[in-house]
N, C-alpha and C positions, 0 to 999 in steps of 0.2 A: 330707460333702463334703471332698475333699482341700484342705488349706490351701496357698495359694500363698506362696512366699517373697517378702517385701517388700524394697523397695530403700531404701537410706539416701540421703537427698537432702542434698547438700553444695554449698556455693558456694566455689570456690577464690579465695584472695586473690593467689596467685603465678602462676597459669596462666590462660590465656585461650583460649577456642575460638571457632570461627565456624561457623554453619549456612548461611553464604552466601559460600563460598569462591570463586564465580564472579565475585564483584566485582572481584577482581584482573584478571580478563580484560576487564571493562568498563573499568577504570582505564587499562590499557595502550591500548585501542582509542581512548578520549577523548584521552589525553595524547600518544600517539606517532603516531597516524594521522589527526589532524585539525589544523586551523589555528585551533582555539578560543583557545588562549592567546594567539597574536598577535592574533586578530581582536577579542577582548574588550578588548584594551588601547586600542582606539580609543575606547571610551567612558570618558572621563576621569572619575575619581572622587578627590576631594581627601582623602577619608578613607573608612573603612568596609571591609567585607569585599569583596575583589576579585570581579568578576562570574564569573570562571572557577570560583571556589570555590562559588558558588551553583549553577552549572551541574553540576559534578561531584556535589554533594550530591543534586540533584533526579534527574538521571539514574540515579545509584546507587539511589535509591528506586524509581524506575520500573522498573529492570531486575530487581527482585524482586517487581513487581506492586503497588506501593503509590504511589498518585498524590496522596493527601491531604497537605497541607502539614503538618498536626500530627504525621504519622508521623516526621517528622524528630527529634521529641523523643526517640524511642525509641533513636536511634543517635548522639546528640550525645556520649555518653561511651564509645561503642564504638571502641576503638583500632584494630581491624582495619578497620572501615569507612573511617576517616580515612586509614590508611596504604595500603589497597588503592587508593583513588581519589586519593591524594597531596593530601589536604585539610589545609591548614595551619590555617585558620580556619573553625570549624564554625558555620554560622548557626543561630539559633533559627527556629522555625516562624513567628513573627511577622515576623522580619527577612527571611526568604526571601520570604514573601508581600508584604511592602512594597516590597522591591527589584524584584520581578518586575512589580509595579504601576508603578513608576517607569521602568523600562528596557525594557518589553516591545517597543515599537516599534523600538528600536535593536538589540536582541538577535536578533530574528527572521531578518533577512537574513544575520546572522553564522552562526546555526545552519543555515540553509538551505544555505549554502556548505559547512559542515562535513559535512552528510549526503553531498555529492558527493565531498569530499576523502577521507572514509573509504572509499567504494567504490573510488576510484582507487588509494589509497595501499595497500589490502590486496589489490589485483588481483582483486577479487571477480569471479566468473564471471558473465557476462551472455549467457544461452543464446538464440540466435535462433529463429525459427519455421522451418518446413520450407521457406518461401519464401525464406529468407535474410535477411528483415527482423527487426529486434528489435521486440518488441511493447511499445506504450506505452498502457496502459490508463488512462483517466480516467473518473472517475465521482464523483457526490455520494452520500453515504449519511447517514441520519438518526441522531442521537444523542439519546436520550430524557432531557430534563431537566425532566420534568413537575413541578409543584408547587414551582417555584423562581422567583424574581424577577431572574435573572441578565440582564445586559445582552445584548440580541440574541436572547434566547429567544422564539421564536414558533411558530405552528402550522406543523408540517411536513406533507409530502404522506402521511406514514403516520398522520396523525390525532392526533398527540400533540404537545406543546410540547417544543421543543428546538432543536438546530442541524443544519445539513446542510453538513458541510465537503466541500470538493472535493479529491479525492486523485488522484495520479498514480503508477503502479507501472510500472517498467522491467524488461523481460526475463521469462523464464519463472520466474525466482526470485522476482520481485515486489519489487525494490528500490524503496523509497518515495523518490521524488525531488520530490514535491509534496504538501503537506498544509496546506490553508488553511481556517481556520474561516470560515463564512458563516451569516448569520441563517437561522433555520428556514423563514421564509416565502419566501425567495429561490428563484426558479426556476434550474434548473442552468445556463440559457444566459445568465443575467444577469452582465454583465462577464466572460463566458467568454474573450473575446478577450484580455484583460489576463492571465488565468491562463496562456493559451498563450504569451504574451510571456515569462513567467518560466520556464515548464516546458520548452518546446522547446530553448532553448540548453543547459540542464543535460543533457537527453538526448543531444543531439549531441555535447557535450563528453565524455560517457562512451563512446559507441560509436565515436567517431573520425570523420574526414572521409569515409571510404570506407563507413561503415555506412549502412544505410537503416532508417528507422523505419516502422512500421505503426501508426497511431494508430487505437484502437478506441474508439468512443463509442456510447452507447445512444440510443433514440429521442428523448430529452429534448434532444439536440443536433442534431436534423435541422433545420438552418437553413441558407439559402442563403449566409449570411455565412461560415459554417464552411467550406463547400465552396469558396467563392471564395479564402478565406485559405489553405487547405491545399493547393489546386490550385497555388499559386504558391510554397509552401514547399520549397525544395531538399532532396533526400534524404528526403522524407517522402511516404508514401502513406497513405490513410485508409480505414477501413471503419466506416461510420456506420449504425446501424439506422434504416430508413426508418419514418417515422411516417405511416401512410395518412390520418390525420385524418377527413375526411368522405368518403373514397373508399368506393364500394359494392363489397363482395366479389362479390355477385351480378352486377353489371355487368362486373366484371373477368373472371369465368370465362365469361361469354358472348363477350366480345372474344377471350379466349384460344382458345375453341373454333372461332370463325370463322377465326382465324389458322392453326390447325392444319389446317383443311380447304383452305386457299389455299396452293398451291405457291409462289406469288410473294410471299408475306407477308414483312413486314419482320422479324418476330420469329421466331426458330426455338425452337419449344416442345418440352420433353422431358416426356413423360408416364411416370408410375410408378405402379404398383398394388401396394403392399405386402401388401394383403389384400383379401378381398371387402368391398365397400362402402366402400372408401377409396381415392381416387386423388389424385395429386400432379402439378401442373404447374410446371415450372421454366422461366424464360426470362430473357433478358438484354436490357436496352434500353440504347442509347447516346444520351444527351441532351446537346444543346449549350445552354449557359447563357451569357448576356451578363453580363460584369462590371458591377457597379454603378458609379456615378459617383464614390463615395467610395473605391473599391478601385483600387490600381495596376494599370492595365490592361496586357496583353501587347500584342504587335504586332497580333494578330488581334482583340483586344477581346472575346474569349470563350474558353470552355474546354469541353472535353467530359468527361463523367462517366458512369460505367456504374452501372446499377441492376439488381441481381439480384432477381427476384420469385418467391416461392413461393406457390401457391394450393393449399390442401388441401380437398378435398370429401369429406364423410362422409355416406353414406346409411344406413350400419349402424354402430352404436357398437361399442366394443371387447368388449362383452359379447354381441354378436349381435342386439341389438335393432334392428329396422328403424325408421328415423326418418321421420315424416310430411313434415317439411320438412328438406332437406339442410342440414347444418352446413358453412359455408364459412368458412375462415380465410385472410386475406390478409396476407402478410409481405413485407418487402423490406429490401435492404441497399444504401446507396451506396458505391462504391469507385472508386479510381484503378487497381486491378490490372486488367490486360487480360485478356480471355478466353482468349488463347493461353497465358497464364502459369498462370491458375487457372480451372478450369471452375466452373459454378454451385455444385455440391455442395461444392467445395473452399472457396469463399467463405463458405458457411453454416457449415462445420466450423470455419473460422478465428474466425468471430464467436462460436461457442459457447464457445471457450476464454476469451472475455472475462469469463464468469461466475466464473472463479476469483478474480478480484479481490474478490469478495463475501467469500471466506474472509479475505483480507488485512484487510478492514474489521473483520471479527469479532475477529481477533486483536489489533487495536489497542484495540478497545472493552472486550473481556473480560479478555484475558490481561494486558494492561497497565493494566487498571482506569480506563480513560479514557472510559467511557460517560457518566458525570455529571462533568463538568468541575468543579475544585475552587474556582474564584474566581467572584465575582460581577461581575468586569469583563471585557468582551469581549476587550480586547488581551492581558490576562493569560491568559485561556483560550486564545487563539491561540498564545501563546508555549508554554504547556503542551502543546498538540497538536503543535507543531513539535518540541519536545524528545522528545515521544513517537514522532515519526517517526524521529528520530536513534537512539533507544534500540531501536526496531524493526529498524533496519538493522543495528545492532551484534549484536543477538541472533540475527537471521537469519544473519548470517555465521558466528557461533559454531556455530550448528546445522548449517550446511552443511559447515564444516570438521571438526566433531567428531562429528556424529551420523549421517553418511550413509556412512562408510567402514567398513573391516574392524575398526577399533579402537572402534567405537561399542558402548555397552552393548547388550545383546540387545534387539532390537525387530524388528518386521516391516520389510522392506526399503522405503525411500522415497526420492524424489529430493529432498525437503526436509522438515524438521520444523516443526510449528507452534511459536510462541513458547512455549506453556505447556510443551511437551515439553522445549525447551531449558532452561527454568527448572528443571523437575523433575530433569533428568538432569545438568545441569552448574552451574546457578547455586546450587542448594540443596545441593551437596555439603558435608558437614561435614568440618572439619579443625582441627588443633590448631595455634595460632600459636606458633612458637618464635622468640625473639630471642637470637642467639648470634654473638659476634664481630662486632658491628655489622651483622649480616645477618639478615634475616627468612626464616624458613622455614615452609612450610605441610606439616604431617604428616598424610597421609591414612591411613585404615585399611588394612590389608594385603589385605582383601577388597573394597575399594572398586571397584565395577564400572565407574565412569566415569573412574578415574585416567588410563589410557592416553589416552583422547580429550581429557581436561582438559590433559594435558602436551603433547600435540600442538598443541592450539590456542594455549597460552600460548607455546610456542616460536615459533610463526608470528608472533604479535603482538609478542613481545619482540625477535626477531632477524631476522624477514622483512623 
């Protein structure tokens, strides 16, 4: 066998390098494009490390995929980490945990505001739907924290112990404008009105007075109180999956067939037959519902809502096997979009895109290592998740600016990159750190494929 030439391993005492040059981008985003420095001053501390230093430290760790408090010990002596994030006093892991435990409730609203500041300050693109509305997707998702005794951990609808946070994503890009930790056993509708109180003003602040929202919710939020609330919300339409509950699909298809044969029927039914043994009925209902006594009533005291219904009957399965008993599926969607604006199929297609938010949950849980939260205290974990949402927005913006244009490293075309790709292509770029003439330089390799993209993002954050 041919012998391979070995490398000599040496540590330099006069030079230092970094494998995470992207931290400089995160530092600019935090310090130049958010109100965190000003906001954290409202939490008065007589002594100790300022809260802004704790936030810089933890966001820096999250941006390279490390959520554990103990991981801070690996960068306490890293000059580049501190300089890139403008950290003057570096906390220990124990101090970071302790201070988050003390100030979690006070820090969360400040960081929530910083998420919105960053999107506005960087003029982040917010792409509307084909209807002209900006999508606002809200949903709860399970986080597996089995085998722990953390505060708030309980049985989730997925059958494991953990949490079910409530998230809110704006636009096709998926900007996270809401991320609130909730106990695992909580139903998604529990205290949902209070979540809307916080999220809707943030969304309207970002899209402006003339913009319109389309709030998309799954069947867990099929509640009359939501329809009442949103029917009165200015500049907001909704699209909510109908939960048939105890409705019988067989009864519905009989009613639809009778309506189809009656020329004076109230419903107009569209029949489709995509293949032999499968037919689909589409129809629209307009229902008038009265406001409850606890809801601010309009002059009429009622509101009208549209329900799109799809009934699918299969007598032959997709393999060609005939079924003894027809398989009937009943689905529906509540919406305030009028039939003249969007037909039945368009409403269904608009809701299908709601599933994209599942990918955003995945990126938060896996790419940022936030599936299993690091603290035993509920408020601290809520703070960690909120910081994760801020980090997610920063990395999403870096990916949009640096990895979707012509200067991007070679990859397949895409309208956005997932967070892990941003880390691999820009956050993990290796560079030599040089200090000369009271200035710092990052020296990249001459064949570094991500250099031009990195420089473009850096210039926009530093001078934009």
